[in-house]
N, C-alpha and C positions, 0 to 999 in steps of 0.2 A: 504493500499500500504505499502511496506517495501523496504528500500534500503539496499543492501548487497554489501560490498566492500571486495574483496579478492586480497591481495597483496602477491607477491612471486618472488623469483629468479628462474631462470632456473637451471636445474641440470648441472653440469659440463659435457661438451661434446655435449650439446645441443646448436646449433647455433641459433642465432636470426632469421636467414632466415628460418631454419627448423620449428621453433616455429610460425613464421608469416604465413607460408603456412598452418600449421595445424589449427591455429586459424581461418583463413579465410574459409578454406574448410570444416572443421569438427566442431570445437567448436562453432563458431558463427552461422554457417548454422543450426546446430541441436538445440542448446540452444534457438535461437530466435523463434523456432517453438513450444516450450513447452507451454501448456495453462497457467501455473502460472507466465510465464515471460512477462513482459510488455515492458521491454527494457533491451538490454545487449550490453554494449560497452567495448571494451578491448583497453587499452593504453599501449604503450611501454615507459617506463620512461627513461628519458635521463639524469637525475642528480637531485641534491637537493641543497637547499641554501648553505650547507656546503661542496659541491663537489659531490661525487658519491652518488647515490641513494642506500638505503639499499635493494631495490627490483628492478627487472627488468620490471615487469608487474603488472598493477592494473586492475581488472575487476570491472566495475561499473554496478551493476545489480539491476533492479527494479522488484520486484515480488509481488505477491498477499499477501504472508506472509511468515515469516521465515519457519514456519512449513510446508507449501506448497512447498518451495524451497527444504528443506531437503528431503521431500518425492520425489520430481521430480528427485533428484539425484540418487534415487534407482531404477528408472524405466528402462525397457529395451531400451527405446528410447534414454536414456542418457548414456548407457553402454560404447559406443565408446568414448564419451567425457570424462567420468571418467577414462577410461584406458589410454587415451592420456595425461590427466592431471597428472596422476600418473607416466607416462613415461618422462614427460618433466619438471614438476614442482619440485623444491626442497622443499619437504613438511616440512623439518625443518625450512625453512624461511618463510613459509606461515602463514599469519594472516588474518583471516576472521572476519569481524565485520558487525553488522546490527543495523539498527535503523529507526526511522521515522523522517519526516521533522517537525520542530518546526514551527507552524503557529500562 
């Protein structure tokens, strides 16, 4: 099992309401159905200890493996999700990290 976190800002001109609607109806609906995905949560950030958050969104994803997740992103089933992400997320601000729980 692998945890993946993706943090990013929305592109200028993309409203929070527009993003939330897409997240609920497209991103979450499709991503949660993928075989390698065990859990997928999306959080809208409201701030940080120092004030404003450097990101607007964090995706908390639990997948079979990093390799399986990368492969999943290239499938026809995920094409609409990937296209929407490219349209809404500021890729310059995006940070994706992955790792495993320390037991």
